[in-house]
N, C-alpha and C positions, 0 to 999 in steps of 0.2 A: 515735382510732379511729372510724370512720362505719359505720353502717347504710344499705345501698345495697338497700333490699328489704328482705330478711332476711339479707342477706350482710354480714359485718362487713368493711368496707373499711379500708385504713390510707395517709396520706399517703407520701411519701418520706421524709421525717423520721423517721415511726413506723417504716418500713422500716428504715431507718438503724438507729435504738435497737435494734430486735429481732434483727436478722443481723449487726449488727457492722462493715457495710460503709459506706464513707464516701458520703455522699449525691451526689457528683460522680459516683463510680463507677456507683452506681445509675442515675442520669439517662442516663449515658453508654450504659450496656446498652440502657437503654428508647430511646434514640436512636436505637441500631443497631439496634432492631427482634427484640432479643432479650429483652425485656421489656417486651410491650406492656401499656397501663394497663387497668385492669379497666374503669375508669371516671373521670370528671373531674366537678370539683366546677362551682358555676356560676360560678366567677371562672375557671373553667379549670385548675384545679390537677389533676395527676393522683393516681388512686388504685389502689390494688394488692388485692386481696383473698389469701385464703389459698393457694389456688393459684398466683397468682403468686409469693409469698412462697417457696413450694416449688420453683418454676422458678428462681428468684433462687439457691437453694442448689444447685440442680444447676448453674448457670452458673458459680458460682464455684467448684465442684469441678472441674468441667472445665478452668477456667482455672488454678487451681493446679496441676493435672497437666499444664500446659503447653500444653493445645490452644489455636489462635489463634482467631479469631472465626469465618471462615468454618466451621472445623470444628465449632464450638461450634453455630453456627446450621444444621449440618447433623444434629446430632444430636436438636436439638431438632423440627426438622420432620420428623424421621424418613426423609430421603433418604438417610442413611447409618447403619446401626447404631450403637452406641457400641461395640461389640465389633472392627467395622471400622475406626473411628475410633482404638482404642486400638491395635492392629494397626501403623496407619501411624504413631502418634505414637513406639509404640517403637521403630521402626525410625530416625525422626528424631533420637529420644534416642539410640540406637547411634552414628549417626553424628557426633553433638555430642561424645560420650563420647570417641571415637575422637580427634576434631580436638581436645579438650583434652589427651587424652594425649600427641599429639605436640606440642603447644606445652609441656606441664610437661616433656617429655624436650629439646626445644630449650631451654629456659630450664634447665634443671638443667644443660646442657653449657655454656651461657651464663657462668652463675655459677662452674662448676667452670673455665674456661678464662678467665675474665674477658675474653671476646672483644671485638674492636673492632665498630664498628657494621656493616661490610662483611660480616665474618664472621657474624653472626647471619644478616643476610639469606641468606647460603648455606646456613646452618645448616638455617631453615627452609622455605627449598625441597626441601632434600636431604629433609626430613621429610615433605614433602608429597609425595612421588613417589609415584605407582603400581607395581604389582607390574609392569609390561610396563616402564616407565621402568627401573625399578632392573636389572631382567634386561638391558635394552639397554645401560645403563652400564657393565654387566661386558664384554658381548658386544664392545662398541666397544671397551674395554681390551685386551682379547686378540687382538682383531683388529689392533691398532697395535703389540701387542707382536711377533707373529710376520710382520709384513707385509713380502714380499718375500724372504723366508728359507726357507731347506729345512730343515725341522725335522722332528721325530718326531712324527707328527700322533696317534699313540695316546696319548704323555707330554703333548701340549698338549689332545686331546680330555677327558681326564681334569681338565686344570686347569679349564677353562671350563665343566666339568659342574658345578663347584659356585656355584650362584646364590642371591643372597641371597632366601630366602624368607619374609618377616615372617608371623608370622599373621593372623588376623583381630580378636585382642585381645592386642597386643603388649605385653608387661613394660616399664616404661623402661631396664632394662638392655638389650632388645632394640632399641629403637629409639635407645638412644644408641651401641649398638654399630654399628647401619647409619649414622648420621651419619659417624662415625670412621671406618667403612669407605669409605665413599664418598669422603671427602675423600681418605683413604689411596690410591685408584687414580687420583684425579685429580691427585696429588701428583707434580709432575715430578722430583723426585730419586728418588721410587719408582719412576715409570715408566721413566726411563734406568737404574735397578739391573736390573727385571726382562727389560728389551729388551736391557741386556748381557748377561743368562744366557741369552737366546734366540738371542743372536749367536755365541755362545761355542759351543751347542751344534749349531748349523748350520755353525761353524767344523771342529767334530768331526766332524761327518757327511761334511764334504767331504774331510777329510784321511784319511776311514776310520779315528777314534778313539774315535766315540762308543758302537758296539754295547757290544764286551765291557766297557770300564771303567764306562759306564753303569749296565750289567746288576748288574755286581757292588757299584755303590754302591747301588742301589737294594734289592738282598738282603741287603746287610750292615750298611746304616744301623742300622736298629733294633738289630742286638746292640753294634754299637758306641758307639752312645749309651747304652746300657746298661751298658757296662762301662766307659764313660767317667765315668758318674754313680756309680757305685759307688766310682770311685778318688776324685773330689771327695769322696763322704760321709767317706770313708777318710782325707781327708787326705794323700792321694798327690799329690807334685810332678808334674808333665808332663815332668820330666825323671829320674823315677824310673824304675826297673826297668819297673813297670807300665804306666808312660805311655808310655815308649820301645818297650816289644813292642806294645802298641796302634798305635803309629806304623808301627812296621815292617810290622805286618798289611796296615794302610791303604792303606800305597804299594805293597805286593806285590800286594793286590788289584785295585789302579787304574791299575797299570803297563801302558802298552802294550806288543809285542812289542819296540819300539826304545827303551824307557826303562828306566832303570835304578832300580829301587824304593831302592836305598842311596843314590842321589845326592842332596847336600844341594839342589842345584838343582831335583832334581824333587821332594822333598817340600817345599820351600819354596812351587814352584807350586802343589803339591796345598793347602798350607795357606792360599792364595791364594783357591782355589777354595771351600773349606770357608767362609772369612771370607762370601764372596760368596752363596753359596749359603744360608749359616746365618745372615744379616742378620737381626735381629731385626725389620725390616720386613716380611719374606718369611713370617715365622713369625706375626707377629699380624695379616699376611690373614687366614688359616685358625682363628686363635682368634677372629676378628670373625664369620667366616663359622659358626663354632660357635655361637655365641652367638645370632646371629639365628635361625638354623634350629632352634635347640634340639638342637643335637646333643650328644655327649659333649664334657665341656673338653677342649681341645688344651693337655697341660701344656707349660711353657716346656722346650727343651732348650738355650738358651745357656749355661748353666755346663760344660754335658758340650761343647758347641761350641766353648769358647774352650779348654778343657783340650786337644783334639784338635788346634787351631790351634796353640797352645804346645808341645804334644807332636811335632807333624811341625817345627817350626821348631828343636826343641830339638836 
């Protein structure tokens, strides 16, 4: 410690010992203008007083909080208040946290699937999509599913109304669900499945078969699933009385005027339709959307669907 007039001053080495900062760091801050020397020795060595030491502590605090050199300089020169700088830094940290969570979700998915390099790149791109890009992906999916077809507009309006809406602070589960959802709607086999459903509906509309059976299907589906689930829980066989009674009611409700609900051929056709519409991937679409959007969970109906298919074929 030296005295300049009546003021105590310190060399960089002494400042380093008192603050615990490396000499190299203090010299760097001084060279950048963040810590101007109070004076110099006859040999040209820099000296700092107590005010400079306090300034150095402030610089260290701001740097530990993550502020860059430009922002630290702005705080020290009062060109921006500490509160303003803190607000900007919080926003930057929020964005960093969001990106880190995205990376974590991608890495968790990679670890879970033991993914190849190409899939890793795809998942990272999907996780980084904006809200508008996510919505556009779904819109383009449904556009392709109904392109050139005469379909029930109200039905497909409801289908495409469900859009992935990730919150500002999504959970890892929501991010993983979004990655799986985006991969699903781009999967060629899934697209072929949904396109096939759309073509079937268009054919039914053209042949005048859509309205009555479709309405019956929509109105009765929850009750059919509930009864099938109860039968599965009770250990009933699809060929049991309960299973065949349910099959007969399904056939009667879905048969058109020119169709025989008791016909084995018609029931086999209905079983095939159940197998298509009840495909686990179609159910997974809505389950993932529920996770992403924070909706109530969508329980699986697969055991009930399999029971009804086997009952119709029985």
